[in-house]
C-alpha positions as CSV (number, residue, x, y, z in Angstrom):
1,M,-5.2,6.7,-35.6
2,S,-3.9,5.0,-39.2
3,G,-3.5,1.6,-37.3
4,N,0.7,2.0,-38.2
5,Y,1.0,3.3,-34.3
6,V,1.2,2.4,-30.8
7,F,2.0,5.0,-28.2
8,K,4.4,4.7,-25.5
9,N,3.6,6.2,-22.2
10,H,6.9,6.8,-20.1
11,N,4.8,7.4,-17.0
12,V,7.0,11.0,-16.7
13,F,3.3,12.4,-14.6
14,K,2.5,9.0,-13.4
15,G,-1.4,9.3,-12.8
16,S,-1.3,13.2,-12.6
17,L,-2.0,14.7,-15.7
18,F,-5.1,14.7,-18.2
19,I,-4.8,15.9,-22.2
20,K,-3.6,19.4,-22.2
21,K,-4.3,22.1,-25.1
22,M,-1.3,24.0,-26.6
23,E,-2.1,26.8,-25.3
24,D,-2.4,26.0,-21.4
25,R,0.5,27.5,-19.4
26,K,0.3,25.3,-16.7
27,F,-1.1,22.2,-14.9
28,D,-4.0,22.8,-13.3
29,Y,-5.3,20.4,-10.3
30,D,-8.5,20.5,-8.8
31,D,-9.3,20.8,-4.5
32,S,-9.6,17.3,-3.9
33,E,-7.6,15.1,-1.6
34,E,-6.2,13.0,-4.0
35,D,-5.3,15.2,-6.5
36,L,-3.4,17.3,-4.4
37,D,-1.6,14.5,-2.8
38,I,-0.8,13.3,-6.7
39,Y,0.4,17.2,-6.8
40,K,2.6,16.7,-3.6
41,H,4.4,13.5,-4.8
42,S,4.6,14.3,-8.8
43,P,7.1,15.6,-10.5
44,R,6.4,19.1,-12.1
45,I,7.7,20.9,-15.0
46,D,10.7,23.1,-14.7
47,N,10.5,25.9,-16.7
48,N,13.5,27.3,-16.0
49,P,15.5,28.8,-19.1
50,D,19.1,28.4,-17.4
51,K,18.8,24.5,-17.1
52,K,22.3,23.3,-17.0
53,N,21.1,19.5,-18.5
54,P,19.4,19.3,-22.0
55,W,16.9,16.8,-21.2
56,M,15.2,19.0,-18.6
57,I,12.9,20.4,-21.6
58,A,11.7,16.2,-22.0
59,T,9.9,16.3,-18.7
60,A,7.7,19.8,-20.5
61,I,7.6,18.2,-23.8
62,L,6.7,14.5,-22.9
63,A,3.4,15.1,-20.9
64,V,0.1,13.3,-21.4
65,V,-1.1,9.8,-19.9
66,S,-2.7,6.5,-20.9
67,L,-6.3,8.4,-21.1
68,A,-5.2,11.1,-23.5
69,L,-3.6,8.8,-25.7
70,L,-6.7,6.5,-26.2
71,I,-8.6,9.5,-26.6
72,I,-6.4,10.7,-29.7
73,A,-6.3,7.0,-30.5
74,V,-9.7,7.0,-31.3
75,S,-10.1,10.4,-32.5
76,G,-7.5,11.1,-34.7
77,S,-6.9,14.5,-34.9
78,V,-9.4,15.4,-32.1
79,T,-11.1,18.4,-33.7
80,G,-11.0,18.0,-37.1
81,N,-9.1,21.0,-38.0
82,V,-6.3,19.8,-39.4
83,I,-3.4,22.4,-40.1
84,S,0.1,22.2,-42.0
85,G,3.0,20.7,-40.8
86,E,4.8,24.1,-40.7
87,D,1.9,25.7,-38.9
88,A,2.3,23.2,-36.6
89,G,5.7,22.9,-35.9
90,E,5.5,26.8,-35.9
91,K,3.1,26.9,-33.0
92,T,4.6,24.4,-30.9
93,I,7.9,25.9,-30.5
94,D,6.1,29.3,-29.8
95,Y,4.5,26.7,-27.1
96,L,7.7,25.3,-25.9
97,N,9.7,28.5,-25.8
98,S,6.8,29.7,-23.7
99,L,7.5,26.9,-21.1
100,T,11.8,27.1,-21.6
101,G,12.0,31.0,-22.1
102,G,13.3,30.2,-25.1
103,G,16.0,28.2,-27.2
104,V,13.7,25.8,-28.6
105,E,14.1,25.9,-32.5
106,Y,12.1,24.2,-35.2
107,I,13.7,21.8,-37.5
108,S,11.4,19.4,-39.8
109,Y,7.9,17.9,-39.2
110,E,7.0,14.5,-40.6
111,D,3.5,13.1,-41.5
112,L,2.4,10.1,-39.6
113,G,-1.1,10.1,-41.2
114,D,-3.0,11.2,-38.2
115,L,0.1,13.0,-36.3
116,Y,2.6,15.4,-37.0
117,K,6.0,14.6,-36.0
118,I,7.9,17.8,-34.9
119,N,11.5,17.6,-34.5
120,C,13.0,20.2,-33.0
121,K,16.5,21.1,-31.1
122,Y,17.3,22.8,-27.5
123,Q,20.6,22.9,-26.4
124,E,22.2,21.4,-29.3
125,Q,19.8,17.9,-28.4
126,E,17.3,16.9,-31.1
127,I,13.9,15.9,-29.8
128,P,11.2,14.6,-31.3
129,V,7.2,15.9,-30.4
130,Y,4.5,14.4,-31.8
131,I,0.9,16.4,-31.8
132,T,-2.6,15.9,-33.5
133,K,-3.2,17.5,-36.7
134,D,-5.2,20.0,-35.8
135,G,-2.1,21.1,-33.4
136,E,-3.7,21.2,-30.1
137,Y,-2.5,18.5,-28.2
138,F,0.8,16.5,-27.8
139,V,1.2,12.7,-27.4
140,Q,3.7,11.0,-25.6
141,G,5.3,8.9,-29.0
142,A,4.6,6.9,-31.5
143,V,6.3,3.4,-32.2
144,P,5.5,1.8,-35.3
145,L,3.5,-1.9,-34.5
146,T,6.1,-3.5,-36.1
147,G,8.6,-2.7,-33.9
148,N,9.2,-3.1,-30.1
149,V,8.1,-1.7,-27.4
150,A,10.2,-1.1,-24.7
151,A,9.6,-2.9,-21.2
152,N,8.3,-1.3,-18.6
153,S,11.4,0.3,-16.7
154,D,9.9,1.2,-13.6
155,T,11.1,-2.6,-12.7
156,E,14.7,-2.2,-12.7
157,T,16.9,-6.0,-12.4
158,P,19.2,-5.6,-9.1
159,T,22.8,-5.6,-9.6
160,D,25.3,-7.2,-7.7
161,V,27.1,-5.4,-5.8
162,P,29.9,-6.7,-3.4
163,K,29.3,-7.4,0.2
164,S,30.4,-6.4,3.3
165,D,29.6,-6.6,6.9
166,K,28.5,-2.8,6.7
167,P,27.4,-1.8,3.7
168,K,28.5,1.8,2.1
169,V,25.1,3.3,0.8
170,E,25.1,6.6,-1.4
171,L,22.3,7.8,-3.2
172,F,23.7,10.7,-5.9
173,I,20.6,13.6,-6.4
174,W,20.3,16.9,-6.6
175,S,18.1,18.2,-4.0
176,Y,15.1,19.7,-6.2
177,C,15.2,17.2,-8.8
178,P,11.6,15.3,-9.3
179,Y,12.9,12.1,-10.1
180,G,15.6,12.2,-7.1
181,V,13.5,13.7,-4.7
182,L,11.4,10.4,-5.6
183,A,13.6,8.1,-4.6
184,Q,15.3,10.2,-1.5
185,G,11.9,9.2,0.1
186,P,11.9,5.9,0.3
187,L,15.8,5.5,1.0
188,A,14.6,7.6,3.8
189,E,12.6,4.6,5.2
190,V,15.0,1.8,4.6
191,A,17.7,4.0,6.3
192,S,15.7,4.2,9.6
193,L,15.1,0.6,9.5
194,L,19.1,-0.2,9.0
195,K,20.9,2.5,10.5
196,D,22.5,1.0,12.9
197,S,23.9,-1.6,10.4
198,A,24.6,0.3,7.4
199,D,26.2,4.0,6.2
200,F,23.8,5.8,4.5
201,E,24.8,9.2,2.7
202,A,23.5,11.6,0.3
203,V,25.5,13.1,-2.1
204,L,24.2,16.0,-3.8
205,Y,26.6,16.7,-6.6
206,Y,24.9,19.1,-9.0
207,D,22.8,22.1,-9.2
208,G,21.0,22.3,-12.3
209,H,17.6,24.2,-11.0
210,G,18.7,27.4,-10.2
211,D,20.1,29.1,-6.4
212,H,17.6,27.6,-4.5
213,E,18.9,24.0,-5.1
214,T,22.6,25.2,-4.5
215,Q,21.4,26.6,-1.5
216,Q,19.4,23.2,-0.6
217,N,22.5,21.0,-1.6
218,K,24.9,22.5,0.9
219,I,22.3,22.6,3.6
220,Q,21.7,19.0,3.1
221,A,25.5,18.4,2.9
222,C,26.0,20.4,6.4
223,I,23.3,18.4,8.0
224,Q,25.4,15.4,7.3
225,E,28.2,16.9,8.8
226,V,26.7,18.7,12.0
227,A,23.9,16.0,12.5
228,K,24.3,12.6,10.6
229,D,22.2,10.6,12.7
230,K,19.4,12.9,12.3
231,Y,19.6,13.4,8.4
232,W,17.2,10.7,6.8
233,K,14.4,12.3,8.9
234,Y,15.0,16.0,7.5
235,A,15.4,14.3,4.1
236,A,12.1,12.6,4.6
237,G,10.3,15.8,6.2
238,F,11.9,18.0,3.2
239,V,10.5,15.7,0.4
240,E,7.2,15.7,2.2
241,D,7.1,19.7,3.1
242,I,9.8,21.4,1.6
243,Y,10.1,20.4,-2.0
244,P,6.4,20.9,-3.1
245,V,6.9,24.1,-2.1
246,V,9.8,25.4,-3.1
247,S,10.1,23.1,-6.1
248,Q,7.4,25.8,-7.6
249,S,8.2,29.7,-6.0
250,R,12.3,28.5,-6.4
251,D,12.5,31.5,-3.8
252,V,15.7,30.8,-2.0
253,E,14.7,32.8,0.8
254,E,11.8,30.5,1.6
255,D,14.3,27.7,0.9
256,K,16.1,28.5,3.5
257,T,13.1,29.5,6.0
258,E,11.5,26.1,5.6
259,S,15.2,24.2,6.1
260,I,15.2,26.1,9.2
261,K,12.2,25.0,10.4
262,L,12.3,22.0,9.7
263,M,15.9,21.3,11.6
264,K,14.2,23.4,14.8
265,S,11.7,20.5,14.9
266,L,13.8,17.9,14.6
267,G,16.5,19.3,17.1
268,I,19.1,19.9,14.6
269,D,21.5,23.0,15.3
270,S,20.4,25.6,12.3
271,T,23.1,27.9,13.3
272,K,25.2,25.6,13.1
273,V,24.4,24.0,9.7
274,M,24.2,27.5,8.4
275,S,27.3,28.0,9.5
276,C,28.9,25.6,7.7
277,V,26.8,26.0,4.7
278,D,28.8,29.7,4.5
279,K,32.5,28.5,5.3
280,Q,32.0,25.0,4.0
281,G,29.5,24.7,1.8
282,E,31.6,25.0,-1.8
283,E,34.0,22.2,-0.4
284,L,31.4,19.7,0.4
285,I,29.8,19.8,-2.7
286,A,33.4,19.6,-5.0
287,E,34.3,16.8,-3.0
288,Y,30.2,15.2,-4.3
289,S,30.9,16.2,-7.4
290,T,34.4,14.8,-7.6
291,R,32.9,11.6,-6.4
292,A,30.4,11.3,-8.7
293,Q,32.7,11.6,-11.7
294,E,34.6,8.8,-10.2
295,Y,32.3,6.9,-10.2
296,G,30.7,7.7,-13.4
297,V,27.2,9.2,-12.5
298,T,25.3,10.4,-15.2
299,G,22.4,11.3,-13.3
300,S,19.9,12.0,-10.3
301,P,18.9,9.6,-8.7
302,T,21.6,6.9,-8.6
303,L,22.3,4.4,-6.1
304,V,25.7,3.2,-5.0
305,I,26.4,0.0,-2.8
306,N,30.0,-0.4,-1.6
307,G,31.0,2.1,-4.7
308,I,29.3,0.2,-7.4
309,P,26.1,1.8,-8.9
310,A,23.1,-0.8,-8.3
311,N,20.1,-0.8,-10.4
312,S,16.9,-1.4,-8.3
313,A,13.3,-0.1,-8.4
314,R,12.6,3.7,-6.7
315,T,10.5,1.7,-3.5
316,A,11.5,1.3,0.0
317,E,10.9,-2.0,-0.4
318,A,13.3,-2.7,-3.6
319,F,15.8,-0.3,-2.0
320,K,15.9,-2.1,1.4
321,T,15.9,-6.2,-1.1
322,V,19.1,-4.4,-2.8
323,V,20.9,-3.1,0.0
324,C,20.3,-6.1,2.2
325,E,22.2,-8.4,-0.5
326,S,25.0,-6.3,0.1
327,F,25.5,-7.4,3.7
328,N,27.6,-10.8,4.5
329,D,25.6,-11.7,7.6
330,A,22.1,-9.3,7.0
331,P,20.3,-8.2,10.2
332,S,17.2,-9.4,11.2
333,E,15.6,-6.0,10.4
334,C,15.9,-7.5,6.7
335,S,12.8,-9.6,7.4
336,A,10.6,-6.4,7.5
337,V,8.3,-5.6,4.5
338,L,8.2,-2.1,3.7
339,N,6.3,0.0,1.0
340,S,6.5,-1.8,-2.5
341,N,4.1,1.4,-3.8
342,S,6.2,3.9,-6.0
343,A,4.9,7.3,-7.0
344,S,8.1,8.4,-9.2
345,A,8.5,8.1,-13.1
346,S,11.6,6.0,-14.4
347,G,13.7,8.9,-15.6
348,N,16.7,10.9,-14.2
349,C,18.1,14.4,-14.1
């Protein structure tokens, strides 16, 4: 590098990616137990061209880890075969359109010394992409060394929320949003701990990933109607077993089959749940959507406690802390120490 920039790392794929060439069409994992575990718990690229959220493309664009950044920073243009900025822009846009199904437009490029900054447009949003000058590799982002690098957002400052005898805890998510899923798992641990003292609810308010998400939103809403006491066990099972498979296949029937299988294993009456999906699903999701608008929810996940959005790191221990602080008289369970490790990247759908 020319010495004027430092790279940002937003941990979009924390610990799970290595440097990827532009012509690669997917991210490959080897068969080690560690990599399979990372794969199961990490957000993945969503290649659905019918996305409703314009920033979903950012996941595809901003995919690089610290090792890759170090390699690029040391070796500059990597291969040394420098191409023109216009050619780099054209190659970048072709690649992004192959991921998204189309709709990414080239605006301009800037020469940053050892990198090109490619300015592109997707669903009326301008998004910068940084690429090595050989046109082979993405870079997370470049910040002038004279500027300020944002603090790590994985650690959130807790928000003061009103206290009550029995706090109402609502997690606003899309069922197949990777960020929402990786908040849902830790909150399920807290809900299990404090189920007798607080009221926990998942609010499936939007479906930005397709029909399988529309269906899963309704299934989870109806489980909370039919068997509320078993919902968070279902949520934990969904995060562990269903999401890793169906988020990739995007298959509606597979989502239904796996959901019924999980419900039966937990003693949930799947017939009643699916009947609710058919008869009440639309109404329940409409109510969730209205509630999200009333609270000013703008992304998945959003944690709301006693009617107030609450900032918290996305770990079981952090969620427990912010919930326990909302009691007038915290129960003894609040002294338990939960998992403080986070597999999720900061961000929202």
